[in-house]
C-alpha positions in Angstrom: 181.0 129.8 126.7 182.9 132.6 125.0 186.5 132.6 124.2 188.9 134.1 121.6 192.0 133.1 119.7 194.0 134.9 117.0 194.3 133.3 113.6 198.0 133.2 114.1 197.6 131.1 117.2 195.1 128.6 115.8 197.5 126.3 114.0 200.4 126.2 116.4 198.4 126.1 119.6 194.9 124.7 118.9 195.8 122.2 116.1 198.0 120.2 118.5 194.9 119.4 120.6 191.9 119.9 118.3 193.1 119.5 114.7 189.5 119.3 113.2 188.4 122.4 115.0 191.6 124.3 114.1 191.1 123.4 110.4 187.5 124.5 110.4 188.3 127.8 112.1 191.1 128.6 109.7 188.9 127.7 106.7 186.0 129.7 107.9 188.0 132.8 109.1 187.3 136.0 107.2 189.4 139.1 107.6 189.5 141.4 109.5 187.7 139.5 112.3 184.9 137.0 113.0 182.6 136.0 115.8 182.0 132.3 115.2 179.1 130.7 117.0 179.7 126.9 117.5 177.5 124.1 118.7 178.6 122.1 121.7 180.0 119.6 119.2 182.2 122.2 117.6 180.2 122.7 114.5 179.9 126.2 113.0 176.3 127.5 113.6 176.8 131.1 112.4 179.5 133.7 111.8 179.4 137.5 112.1 182.1 139.4 110.2 183.0 143.1 110.5 182.5 144.0 106.9 179.2 142.0 106.4 177.4 142.1 109.7 178.9 144.7 111.9 179.0 147.5 109.3 178.8 150.6 111.4 182.2 150.2 112.9 184.2 153.1 114.4 186.6 154.6 111.9 189.6 153.4 114.0 188.5 149.8 113.3 189.2 150.1 109.7 186.2 151.3 107.7 183.9 154.3 107.9 180.6 154.3 109.8 177.7 153.5 107.6 174.4 155.1 108.6 171.3 153.0 108.8 172.9 149.9 110.3 172.1 148.2 113.5 174.2 148.8 116.6 176.8 146.0 117.0 175.5 145.0 120.4 172.0 144.5 118.9 173.4 142.5 116.0 175.4 140.3 118.3 172.6 139.7 120.8 170.0 139.0 118.2 172.4 136.5 116.6 172.9 134.7 119.9 169.1 134.6 120.5 168.5 133.3 116.9 171.1 130.6 117.2 170.7 129.5 120.8 167.4 130.9 122.0 166.7 133.9 124.1 166.9 133.6 127.9 
């Protein structure tokens, strides 16, 4: 399953129903954005961040393109395959 939530919404909205998950997401969040891969039990499996893993971002995203880095789609899909197996 894939979903999204802004950091600003985690505490007021998610914490009311899933306080442990909300706490973990806030603690693990890294600016400017994350993709967090969670197990079915809600445990963090892996995280992708824009500055560390998705480095060739478009300049409008907030940092210049860096040559020699993998395409974001390839990074994302290889991470999914690594964490959860390829289908």
